[in-house]
C-alpha angles and dihedrals in degrees: 000000000000123000119238093256091052091047090052091049091049091050090050091051092047090048092051091048091049090049092050092048090051091049090054091050092049091048092051091048091051091050090049091052091048090050092049091050090049091050091049091051092049090048091052090050090050092050089050092050091047090051090051092048091049090050092049091048092052090049091049093049092048092050095042095046108032 
């Protein structure tokens, strides 16, 4: 059987470990969100470039084959 002081110490240790585990989970979630935002931005840039290339291609075809 643990004494009260030992119980308190054990609860403190468990609390600190739980806090650290939660901090790791939050950090990983933040990194995932940052990665998702970066992917979204790159996708938008790619769509924009593809749109520009399609427009240039249409202009080329129109000028080459009037």
